[in-house]
C-alpha positions in Angstrom: 89.9 51.9 107.0 89.1 55.7 106.7 87.2 56.1 109.4 89.7 54.2 111.8 92.2 56.8 110.6 89.6 59.3 111.0 88.9 58.5 114.6 92.8 57.9 115.4 93.4 61.4 114.4 90.3 62.9 116.2 92.0 61.2 119.2 95.4 62.5 118.8 93.5 66.3 118.4 91.3 65.7 121.7 94.9 64.4 124.1 97.3 67.4 122.7 94.2 69.8 123.3 94.1 68.6 126.7 98.0 69.1 127.0 97.3 72.6 126.1 93.9 73.8 128.0 93.6 70.9 130.9 90.2 69.5 131.6 88.4 66.8 133.5 89.1 63.9 133.4 85.6 62.4 132.9 85.0 65.1 130.2 88.4 64.1 127.9 87.5 59.7 128.2 83.9 61.2 126.8 86.1 63.0 124.1 88.0 60.4 123.7 85.3 57.2 123.5 82.4 59.5 121.1 83.5 61.1 118.0 84.4 64.4 118.2 80.7 66.6 117.9 80.6 70.2 117.0 77.8 71.8 119.2 75.2 73.2 117.5 73.6 75.0 120.1 74.6 78.3 119.2 74.4 78.0 116.0 72.7 81.5 114.1 70.0 80.8 111.8 72.0 81.9 108.7 74.7 79.8 110.0 71.8 76.9 110.0 71.3 77.7 106.7 74.5 77.2 105.3 75.3 73.7 107.1 71.4 72.2 105.6 72.3 73.6 102.3 76.3 73.1 101.6 77.0 70.3 103.6 73.7 68.0 105.0 72.1 68.9 101.2 68.8 69.2 102.4 66.1 72.0 102.0 66.7 75.4 103.5 63.1 74.8 105.3 65.0 72.5 107.8 67.3 75.1 109.0 63.8 76.8 110.3 62.8 73.6 111.9 65.9 72.8 113.7 66.2 76.5 114.9 62.9 76.8 116.2 63.3 73.1 118.4 66.4 74.5 119.5 65.6 78.1 121.1 61.8 77.7 121.3 60.6 74.6 122.2 64.1 73.8 123.4 64.6 70.3 123.3 67.3 68.4 124.6 68.2 65.4 122.4 67.7 65.3 118.2 64.9 62.2 118.8 62.2 64.9 120.2 62.3 66.3 116.5 59.2 64.9 115.4 59.2 66.8 111.6 62.7 65.4 110.8 63.3 62.5 109.0 64.7 59.6 111.1 68.0 59.7 109.0 68.5 63.2 109.3 68.2 63.0 113.5 70.3 59.8 113.2 73.0 62.2 111.0 72.8 65.5 113.3 73.4 63.3 116.6 76.3 61.7 114.8 77.2 65.2 113.9 76.9 67.3 117.1 76.0 67.9 120.5 72.7 69.8 121.7 73.0 70.9 125.7 76.1 73.1 126.4 75.7 73.4 130.3 74.8 71.4 133.3 72.9 72.3 136.0 74.8 72.4 139.1 72.5 73.9 142.0 70.5 76.7 142.9 69.5 78.8 145.8 66.4 80.6 146.2 66.5 84.2 148.7 63.4 83.4 151.5 62.9 87.1 151.6 62.5 88.5 147.8 62.1 84.8 146.2 65.3 85.9 143.7 67.1 82.7 142.8 71.0 82.0 141.8 72.0 79.0 139.9 74.8 77.8 139.0 75.8 75.7 136.4 78.5 73.9 134.8 80.2 73.9 131.2 81.5 70.7 129.5 85.1 72.0 130.8 84.2 71.9 134.5 83.6 76.1 134.7 81.2 77.1 137.2 79.0 79.7 136.2 76.4 82.0 137.5 73.1 83.4 136.4 69.8 85.2 138.6 66.2 85.0 138.2 65.1 88.7 139.7 61.0 88.8 140.4 59.3 92.1 140.3 56.1 93.3 140.5 55.8 93.6 136.7 58.6 92.0 135.2 60.8 89.0 136.1 64.0 89.6 134.6 66.9 86.7 134.1 70.8 88.0 134.6 72.9 86.0 132.7 76.8 85.8 132.2 78.8 86.1 129.3 82.2 85.1 130.8 83.6 83.0 133.9 84.8 85.6 135.6 85.8 88.8 134.1 89.3 90.5 133.2 88.4 94.2 134.2 89.2 94.2 137.9 86.4 96.6 139.0 86.8 97.0 142.9 83.3 96.7 143.8 82.3 93.6 141.7 83.0 89.9 142.9 83.5 88.4 139.5 86.6 90.6 138.9 88.2 88.9 142.3 88.0 86.0 140.5 90.4 86.7 137.6 89.7 85.9 134.0 88.4 82.3 133.4 87.0 81.8 129.7 84.6 83.0 127.5 81.3 81.5 127.0 80.0 80.4 123.3 76.8 81.8 122.2 75.4 78.0 123.2 76.1 78.6 126.6 74.5 82.1 127.3 71.4 80.6 125.5 70.9 77.7 128.0 71.3 79.8 131.4 67.8 80.9 129.8 67.2 77.9 128.9 67.5 76.1 132.2 65.8 79.5 134.2 62.9 79.3 132.1 61.9 75.5 132.0 62.9 75.6 136.0 61.6 79.0 137.6 58.3 78.8 138.0 57.5 81.5 140.0 56.4 83.5 136.5 56.9 83.7 133.5 61.0 85.2 132.2 60.2 89.0 130.7 63.5 90.3 130.6 67.0 89.5 129.8 70.2 91.6 131.3 73.4 90.8 130.1 75.2 91.8 133.7 76.3 88.8 135.1 79.5 87.5 135.1 82.0 89.3 132.8 82.3 92.2 130.2 79.4 91.3 127.9 81.6 93.7 125.0 84.8 91.4 125.2 83.3 88.2 124.5 81.7 90.3 121.2 81.1 87.6 119.3 79.8 85.2 121.5 77.2 87.8 122.5 76.1 89.6 119.5 75.3 85.7 118.4 73.3 85.0 121.4 71.4 88.6 120.8 70.9 87.8 117.1 69.4 84.0 117.9 67.0 86.0 121.3 65.9 88.2 118.4 64.3 86.1 115.7 61.3 85.3 115.6 61.2 81.7 116.1 62.9 82.1 119.5 61.4 82.5 122.5 59.3 85.6 122.5 61.7 88.0 124.1 61.4 91.4 122.0 64.6 92.6 121.8 63.8 95.9 123.5 63.1 93.9 126.5 67.1 93.0 126.9 69.6 94.9 128.0 73.3 94.5 127.3 75.8 95.9 130.2 79.2 97.3 129.8 82.0 98.4 131.8 83.2 100.5 128.8 84.7 99.4 125.7 84.5 101.9 123.9 85.1 100.5 119.8 82.7 97.7 120.9 80.1 100.0 121.8 80.5 101.6 118.5 80.5 98.3 116.4 77.7 97.0 118.3 75.3 100.3 117.3 76.5 98.6 113.4 74.5 95.2 114.0 71.3 96.8 114.1 70.0 95.0 117.0 69.2 97.9 119.0 69.0 95.9 122.4 69.2 98.6 125.2 72.5 99.3 126.6 73.2 99.8 130.6 76.7 102.0 131.4 78.7 100.9 134.4 79.6 104.5 135.0 79.9 105.0 139.0 81.9 108.2 138.9 81.8 111.3 136.4 85.4 112.2 137.0 88.2 110.3 135.2 90.7 109.9 138.4 87.9 108.3 140.5 86.5 105.7 138.0 89.9 104.7 137.0 90.7 104.0 140.7 87.7 101.8 140.9 87.4 100.6 137.2 91.3 100.4 135.6 89.4 100.2 132.6 88.7 103.5 132.6 92.6 103.9 132.0 92.6 102.2 128.3 89.2 103.7 127.0 88.4 106.9 129.1 85.1 108.1 130.3 85.2 111.0 126.9 85.7 108.6 124.4 82.5 106.3 126.0 80.2 108.9 126.4 80.6 109.7 123.1 80.3 106.4 122.2 77.2 106.3 123.8 76.1 109.5 122.2 76.5 107.3 118.7 74.7 104.5 120.5 71.2 106.3 121.5 70.7 108.3 118.3 71.3 105.3 116.2 69.0 102.8 117.8 66.7 105.3 119.5 67.3 104.2 122.7 67.8 105.4 126.2 70.9 104.6 128.1 70.8 103.7 131.5 73.9 105.0 133.9 74.4 102.1 136.4 75.9 103.8 139.9 76.8 102.2 142.9 76.9 104.5 145.9 80.8 104.2 147.7 81.0 106.0 150.7 83.4 109.5 150.4 83.9 108.2 146.8 81.4 108.8 144.7 78.5 110.8 146.7 79.8 113.4 147.3 77.6 117.1 146.1 80.3 117.5 143.4 79.3 114.0 141.6 75.7 114.9 142.1 76.6 118.4 139.7 78.5 116.1 137.3 75.6 113.9 136.6 73.2 116.3 135.7 76.1 118.1 133.3 76.6 114.5 132.0 72.8 113.2 131.7 71.5 116.6 130.2 73.7 115.6 127.0 72.6 112.2 126.1 69.0 111.0 126.8 69.3 108.5 129.9 68.3 107.4 133.0 70.0 107.1 136.6 70.4 103.6 138.5 71.4 104.1 141.9 72.6 101.1 143.5 73.9 100.9 147.3 77.1 98.4 147.4 76.6 95.0 148.0 79.2 93.3 150.3 82.1 91.6 149.1 82.8 90.0 152.3 81.7 86.0 150.7 84.9 86.7 148.6 87.7 88.2 151.4 88.6 91.3 149.5 92.1 92.5 150.1 93.4 96.2 148.9 90.7 98.9 148.1 88.2 96.0 147.6 87.9 95.0 151.2 87.9 99.3 152.2 85.0 99.5 150.5 81.2 100.8 152.1 78.1 101.3 151.0 77.1 105.3 151.2 74.6 105.2 154.5 70.7 104.8 152.9 69.7 108.3 154.3 72.5 109.8 152.4 71.4 108.2 149.0 68.1 108.6 149.2 69.4 112.4 149.9 71.1 112.5 146.7 68.3 110.8 144.7 66.3 113.8 145.4 68.5 116.7 144.9 68.9 114.5 141.4 65.1 114.5 141.1 65.2 117.7 142.0 67.3 119.0 138.6 65.0 116.8 135.8 67.2 113.8 135.8 65.1 110.4 135.6 66.6 108.4 138.8 65.6 104.7 140.4 67.0 103.8 143.5 67.1 100.2 143.0 66.5 97.9 145.9 68.8 95.0 146.8 67.8 91.9 146.0 69.6 88.5 146.8 72.3 89.6 148.6 71.3 87.1 151.3 72.5 84.5 148.6 75.5 86.4 147.4 73.3 87.1 143.8 72.8 90.7 144.1 74.6 93.2 141.9 78.1 92.8 141.9 78.0 89.7 144.3 78.3 86.9 141.4 81.4 84.8 142.1 82.0 80.9 141.7 84.2 80.1 144.9 85.5 77.1 143.2 86.8 76.5 139.7 87.2 73.1 138.1 90.3 72.7 135.5 
């Protein structure tokens, strides 16, 4: 009788949740027919220890065992966790799900071998990740949100608008799928530069970083993980205090407040000046070098005055500059300023880079990869969202 009452209450809760936040019909009936279970993927090691000691009444070492199965072996079900007793595996199966994403589709560039993945969350949203192969490394670009609320004028994700934050498990599972599927080379680096602003999903982003940072995980060195931000100054300072020491990439795109505000509205809330002070603190505390990202926009940020401003800025902080040709947003049919943006000519970009190098600025001209499959920098955006 007690179990029946709990089951009935669970179904009512699920129904009310669906009225508040619409989900797919199939997902609704799965939730109704089965016991509503938590998702264990996304639990950090301390969270697993707390569960096993306080709730499961199991020894603490069970946390390390399950953590390893989830994040190093990357199993899909509890039955594969062979060093756990059958009764414990059954208990975990009754209370938890493991996987958070379903594979939807993928596309590989015949030119660069860049591979774009599209995954679907359990509530029907699409999210994209990209594997970028290079001579000395293979980088996975992962997403932290579905869509993005920041509306940067040069970014396709911003044109989607904001849909939802991803959980730490959904962030990690992008790595799980890609690392198992991409066979050309082993993934060596991770960049949080996909869909969304990582620091606006701060809690789940940090949890995913903590998972990657554990020695029991994948062997990805935290120093080979880069988190990108459009400039959420308070969260940069908060990230500094976590002790994670991941690299930070800052979407700069202009050294002038007015211009930056016109192409990146978030600058009106957190000014470039405020962000630069936060970045200085982060670089000093973590002993890392800041990467400034700079998309070249014709007649907007490619003037001689911009070169001088970059030299002034970069002389004040340990940093390097990534110069990125603007990638077309035509696949999103943009309007307004986004529809008017054009890339600076390659001749001007090369001249821009050379003038910076003459001033002893560390600058890298990034080759465009994956633009033929809408997987290049600034192009990630799913055209269809199921809700």
